N, C-alpha and C positions, 0 to 999 in steps of 0.2 A: 446518522449512518447512511452509507450508500453501498450499493452492490455494484462492483466493477470487475472488469476482466484484466488480468495481467497480460501485458504486451511484451515488455523487454526489461532487462536489468540495465541500469545506467552504469557505465564505467567512468569513474572520476579519477583523473590523474592527480588532483589536488582538491582539498575541501577544508572548510573551517573546522577547527577542533570541536566547536560546539555542535557540529552535525554528528559527532560520534563515528562509529564504524559499521553501522547497520547497512545492509544493502538498500539501494534505492531502486524502485521499480516504476516504470511507466504503466499507468492503468487507463483503461478506456471505458466510458459509460456506454450504455446501449444507444444513446443519441449521438455518440461519436466524440464527445468531449475527452480530452487527454489531461490526466493529472499525474503527479509524482507523489509517491508515498514511501515512507520507511517500511521495511519488511522484516520484522523480528520473527516471523513464523516460518520462513523458508518456502515461499511460493515458487512455482515454475510458470513458464509461458503457457497461456491458455486457461489457467485456474481462474475460477470465479471466486471473489473474496468480498468480505464486508470490511468497511473502513471506519475508523474512528477519527473525527475531525476536531479542529480547534484546540483548546487548552487540554482536553482529555487525550489528545493524540500524544502528548508528551508522556503522560502516565502509561499509555498503551505501549509506547516504545521502550519503556523500562527505566527511564531516567527523566525527571522533570526538567533537567538542565538542557536537554537536547532541543535544538531549534527545528521543530517540525509542526506543521498544522494538519498533517494527514498520515495515519499509520494503519497498516493492514492489521485487522483484529483476528481474522481467521479465514480458512478456506471453506468454501461451500461445496458440498457434494451434490451432484445431480442438479445443476442450475444451468441454463434456465429450465423451468419445468417442462416436461414432455407434453406436447399437445396431443389430444386424442381426437 
């Protein structure tokens, strides 16, 4: 699992049937790495999320037949932690 921030939704004019119809979001790590994940939970820009990777990502997307290696598992409230 990784904690990442949602940046944008990708708009696809065409996609493989095996990608299904879940929204795809670009995510950014705290180090600046950019990743793309399926979003079955309905995130918005700026949300911090945890992701599920590899073969478990297909189960998390809701269908083992979907072609994905990264899926948003949930939205994290109050992240990053407040510094005191």
